[in-house]
N, C-alpha and C positions, 0 to 999 in steps of 0.2 A: 504493500500500500504506500507507494512512494509519490503518487500523483495527487497533489492537492492544488486546486485552482481557486479562482475568485469569481464570484458572480458579478455581472456587469452593473446591476442597479446602483451599487454603492458608488461606483466611479462615473457611470454614464447617466444616471438619473432615470426617473420613471418616464420621462418624455423624450429620452434619447438625446439629452443635451450634449453629450459627447458621443463620438462615432467609434465604431469597432476598431479602426486602425489606431486611434488615439489610445484606446484601452490596451491594445496589443503592445504598442510602443511602451506604455507605462509598465505593463506586466514584465516585458523583457528587461527593462531597466531595473526592476525590483527582483529579477531572478526567479519569477514564479514559473511553476510547471505549465500552467495553462490558464485560460479564461473561459467563462461560461457566458456567451453572448445571449442577450435576451431579445426575443423575436416579437415584433409588434411595436417596439419602441426604439431600441438601439439599432436593430436591423429589421427592415421590412420583410414580411412574409412573401412579398412579391419580388424579392431579389431574384435576378436572372441567374441562369446556370453559369454564364460567363463571369458575372460579378462575384458569385459565390466562390467559384474556383480561383479567381484572382485573389480574393480575401484569404482563402485557405493557403494559397501559395505564399502570401505575405506573412501570415502567421508562422508558417513553416520556416521561412527565411529568418525569422526572429527567434526560432526555437521555442515557440509558445503553442501549447496544445489547444485543440478545440474539440475535446472529447464529448462534451454535452452541450445542449441548448436548453434554455428555459423560456417560459412565456407566462404572462398574466392573463392571456386572452380567455382562458377557461372560466374566469370569474364573470365574464360578460355574457358569453354564449355557452350554455351548459350541455355537455354530452348526455346528461341525465334529465334534461328538461322534459316536461310533459308536452310542450309544443313541438310538433314534428318539424316545423319550419326552422325553429331555433336549433334543434338537434342537427338538422341537415347543414345549417351554417357552421356549426361547431365541427362537424365531421369534415367538411370541405377545408376549413382552416387547418385541421390537423394533417390532412393529406398533403397540403402545400408545405406545411412545417416539416413533415417527414422527408419530403423531396428535397427541401432546402438543406436539411441535415445531411442527406446523402451526398449532395454536391459539395458541402463543406468538409466532408469526411468525418462528421461527428457520429459517434456510435449510439447515442441515446438522446431522446428528447423528453423533457418534463411536460406532463399533461395533467391539468387539474380535471378530475372526472366529473365535476359538478358538485352540487350541494343539495341538502334538503332545506336548509335555511342559512343565510349569511347575516350575522348579527350587525355588521357594519353597513349593510346595504339592504334596506327594506323594500327597495323598488322591484326586486325580482320575485316572481310568484314562487311560493314554497312548493316543495315536492315531497311526497311521502317517502319514507325509507324504502318501502317495497317498490314503488315506482322508480325511485332513483336507481335501485339495483337492476330492475328490468330494462329501463331506458338506457342506462350506461352500458349494460351488456349488449344491447342491440347495436348501439353506436360503435362500440369497440370491435364487435364481430365484423363490422363493415371495414374497419381499419386494419385488422389483422393481416389480410393478404397484401395490403400496401406495405406495411412494416416489414413483412417477410420478404417481399420481392425486392425491396430497397436495402435490406440488411441493416435496418435501424431499429433499435429498441424503443418501444412505446412504453414509457415508464410513468405510471400514474402516481401522483404525489399524495402522501398522507398530509392533509391540511385541516384547518379548523372549519370543516364543512358539514359536521354532524352526519358523517357518512363514512363507513369503513374505518372504524376506530382502532380495533385491536389487531395484533398479528394473525390471530385465528380467523377473523373476518376477512382479512386480506388474502390469506391462503385459500379460503373457500371461494372467494370471488375470482382469484386469478386461475385457480385450477380448471375452471370451466372452459378456458380458451385453449388449453392444450397447445400453447405456442411458446417457443423459447424467446420470442420477440416481445412478449407482453409481460410486464412485471411492475415493480414498485420503484418509484424514485423516493427513497427513504430519507425523510428529514428527521434527524435525530432529536431536534429540540421540539418540533411540532407535536411529537407523540407524548411529551412529558406531562401534559395535563392529565393523561389517563394511564400511561404505561411507562415502563423503563426502556430506554433505547436499546440496551444490550440484550433484551429479550426477543427482538425481532429477527436477528440473523439466524438463530438456530431453528426457528420455525419457517422462515421464508427462503432461506438458502439462496439458490440461483435466481430466484425471483427478484432479488435486489440487484438492480441494474445500475444505479447511481446513488450517491449519498450526499445530502446537504448537511453541512456542519454549522451549527450556531449553538447558543445556549439559552437557558430559560431559568429565570429566578422565580421560585414559588413564593407566594404570600397567602396567608389565611388557608394553608393546606393545599391550595391549588394554584391560583394566580390567573391573571388575565393578560391581555395583549401587552401591557406595560412590562411583563416579565421578560420580553425579548429586548435585551440590552445592547450595549455597544462595546462589550468586552467578552470575547469568546470563552474566557476562563472563569467568568462569574456566573454561576448557576448550578443546576443539579445534574447536568450531563457528566457522566463519568467516562471521559474519553479513553482512559486506559482499558476499562471494561468493554467499552464499545469496540475499540480497535482489536482487542483480544477476541471478541465474539466474531467480528468480521474475518479476522485471520483464521479462525477455526473452520470457517466454511470455505476458505480459499478465495475470498473476495479480492478481485484484481481490478475492479471498475473504477471510474472516476470518483473523486471526493472533492466537493466544492464548498468553500465557505460562502454562505449567503447571509450577509449582515444587513438587516433592516431594523434599526433600533426603535421599535415602537415605544420603548421607554421614554422617548423624547416627545411623544404626542402631548399636546397638539402642535408642537413646534418642530416636528420632523421635517427636515429639509434634505433632499437628495438632488444631485450628487453631493458627496461629502469627501473632498480630497484628503482631508486630514484623517478621517476615519479609514479611508482606503489604505493610506500609508500605514496606519496602525495595524490593519488586518494583514498586510504584507509581512509585518514583523511577527505577528502572532501565528501566521501560517508556518513560519520557520520554527516556532516553538512546537506547534502541533506535529510537524514532521518528525521531531525527536521522539514524540510519544508513539507515533505510528511505526 
């Protein structure tokens, strides 16, 4: 587990204030293994094949990896929505996203599977858990052959979406696709509200396609969004235990620090160059543990 990258939001912002090449240049100067470019803001999902391959070549020339991609698009259009038109839009986005990953040479894309309810966005219609399961399954079945033909992992992220909470739920959900290209993008801090991060690898094994690293500080026995801070070493995530659990299953996939300090709300501002610099330093410390 030597590859630890940094997610683009911290450096490029939620609106793509900085571009991929700037991020790659910065990462190269910091000696990082790689970067996780975010699609829909930092990089357009409609990027052409020529543009994507040119960007991949540029990253390679700087010795910066592009092993995974992320996107926040799944919070707007849900793969599990009850509305067939919305599901169709979500599926079409992911098809483009998978193709873009293939052109870039990325092995895995992060996909939010949808939600039953989102606490911070009351505008979207709620979905029952059963319907979320059925609808997401239908959408993902349509995407499986695309992922398989392109050789890109479709990795569904465990997020605060009131859907797919525990590792056992995840295993049951993923088993139904019988595809080596469908798995989980495991966020070690997102699961802390209900579970221990180190319990996921032994249950999910090869389903873990990529890992997000951040931390979570509990308060009042659980915690809220403010528990996601701006220091990766402050919180309840036991990185030694997590890395040992990943090592036990032979995990060799990408690991990426994703730092979105909700602890700063309502004054959260991204991009944050100083925080990006801090994360580059802390990644070096993480690598010693891994």
